[in-house]
N, C-alpha and C positions, 0 to 999 in steps of 0.2 A: 565468171566463176563457173566451173563445170557442175553439172547437175548431180544430185544424189541419185544412186542407182539401186532399184529393187530388182535384182536379177532373177527372182523366182517368186511369182505370186499367181494365185488362181483368181484373177480379178473377176471373172464372170461366174464364180462359184459362191460369191457372197449372196446373202438373202436379197439385198438390194444393190446390185452392182452400180447403178447410176449414182447412188448416194456416196459410194466410194470414189467414183470417177470424177464427180463434180469438184471436190476440193483438190484432187490431184491435178486437174487442169490449171489451177491457179498456183500450184506449188512449183518448187524447183527440183522435182523428182520425176524420173522416168521409170517405167516398169516394164519388165518382160513378162507377159501374161501367158501362163502355161495352158495347154489344152491336153485332153486325155486321149483324143482320137482324131484322125484326119477329118472325119465327118463333122466333128465339133468345130475344128478349125474352119472348115468351109462355111459352116453356119454363122460363125462369129466374125469372119474377116472383114466384112463391110462395116459392121458395128465398131470393130476395133479401129478401123481406119479413120473413123470420125473423131478419134481422140488422139491429139498430137503427142501425148506423153506415153502412149501404149505401143509396145512392140509385141505382136501376137506370135507365139511360138507353135510350131507344128509338132503335136505330141503323139506318142505311141506308149501309153502307160502300161507297165509290165503286168499289173493286176487285171487288165482288161483284154490283153491280146488274145487270150484263149477264146474270146467270143467274137473276134473280128471276122466279118465276112470278107470275101475277096475284094469287094468294093473299097474297103478301107485302105488296102494296099494300093489300089489304083489311084485313089485320092492322094495318098502319101507321095507317090511318084510325081503326080501332077503338081502339087503345091510345093514340093521340094525345089522346084525350079523358080519359085516366086518369093522365097523367104530365106533369110540367113539364120533365123532363130529356130532351133529344134528343141523341143522339150514338152513334157517331161518324158524321158526315155531311160531305159536301163533294165535292172533286174530287182526282184523282191523275193528273197528266200525266207522271209519271216513266216510265221504260222499262216498268215493270210495268203501267201503265194507259194507255199511249199508244194502243193499238189500240181501246180502248173509250171514247175521249173523248166521242164524240157521245152514246152511251147514258148516260154519266155526267152530262152536262149536262142531258139531258132529266129524269133522275131527280132531280138537285139542284133544278131549277126546280120539280118537283112537290113536293118537300119544302118549299121556301121558300113556295110558294103555300099549302100546307096550314097552315104555322105563322104566316103573316103576320097581324099585328094581335093575336096571342095571347101570353099570358105563358109563353113557352117559353125555356128556357136551352139554347142550341146549342153543342156542342163540335165544332169544325171541323177537318177533315183538308184540307190544302192543298198537299201535296208536289208541287212542280213546276208548280203551278197557282194560285199565290198571287194574281196579278193577276186571273185569271178568277173566282176565288172572290169577291174583293172586288167585281168588276163585277156579279156575280149578286146579291150582297147589296144593292148600291146600287139595282139595277133593281127588286128586289122590296121595297125599303124594309124590310128585316129587320135587326134588330140593336138594341143591341150584342150581340155573340156572344163566345165564347171561341175564340181561335186556338191550337190545340194544337200544341206543338213547332214553332213557326215557324222556317223555314229558308230563306226567300226573300230577295229583295233588300231593302236597307235603305230604298230609296225607297218600295216598296210597304208596308213596315212603317210608315213615317211616315204614309202615306196611311190605313192602316187604324186607326192610333192616332188620327189626326185625326177619323175617323168615330166615335170613342168605343168601339171594340172593346177587349177585354182580351186579353192574351197570357199563356199558361200556361207556366211554366218548370219543367223537370224536371232531375233529377240529371245526366243525360247532357249537358245543355247546359253544365253547370259544368265539363266536362272538355275543352271545345274552345274555341279562340280565337273561332271564328265564333259559337258559342253565347253566349259572354260578350259579344260585340259586340251581339247582339240584346238580351240582358238589360240592358245598360247604357243602351239606347235607350228602354226601356219606363218610362214614368212610374210611380212607386210606386202611384198610385191606379188604374192599369190593369194591375197585375200579379196573376196568380194562380199557383198552384203545383200541380204534378201529378207523378206518377211515370211514367206510361205503362208500368207493369209489366204483364206480365213482359217486354215488348219492350225497354224501356230497362234497362240493366244497370249495376251498381256492383261494381267489382272482379271482373268476370266472372260475377256472380250477378244474377238478375233483381231489379230494384228492387221493393220492397213498399210498401204505402201508408204505413207508419210512417216510411219513408225521406224523406218530405217534410220532415222536420225538418232535413235537410242543406241543403235549398234555403232554408228560412226563416233558418237561421243565416247562409248566404251573403248573403242580402238584407239582413239586419240589419247585417252588416259593410259591405256596399256602400253602404247608405243612412245608415250611422252612426247607427242608431237601436236602442233596446232591442228585444229579441225580442218582448216583450209588445206593443209598438207595432206591429210588423210583423204579428204574429199577428192583432191586432184589425183592422188595415187590410185584410188579405187577406180575412178573413172578411166584413168590411163590403162589399167589392167583390163577393164571391160572392153575398151576400144581395141587393145592389142589382141585380145582373144577373138573379138568379132572379125578383125582383120580387114574391116572396111569402115568407112565413115559412119558415125552414128546417125547421120541424116538419112540413112538407109531406111526407107519406109515402103518396102515392096508389098506388105500385107494386103 
């Protein structure tokens, strides 16, 4: 049976990461662990390698790029050669990121230029910048990618789906009418699952990777399919986007 997939989680941002990782190792769930900067990736890569269920992603978080020294970009180029997983990257034009919009766009173009034409799996941040993210992807001819926790317009959602991108669904989206609207619009073959823990919460507590089962159960009911079918389809979508075997453990 294929594993459950948590395609976007900040595993090492929990108060006690090892308490989250211990039950994960005994579960049938794999997790793509986001990082916010190449220096963080460098610091965590040996630690992540010790956990068979963790795939560490090389991140360039849009809310942090305005503070990146040149060393971060040197590390990004170096570790780009050793991993297939890139995230979290993208743009944030919400109130938190509005002042650094120009710097973010320069950084995102740099990331897309570096990954263009290569077998890399990108997890995208797009809060308040969904149309701009899509335009940058189209201009760079990069994709398909994973749109993490999509919250933009339905028109842009339709456009990114038409371009073949996948949308990753988390437990928090199941708790809002807007989230359910997005979920209902995503074709089964373009749906992935995430927790975005510890930032997404369930019952006031941070979501953990094994909570992806809640989303799988929701999708099985929505699509009126057995859980085993949903599980196999999501894993197949993940593998297809990765473009390589899931045994890929370069981190």
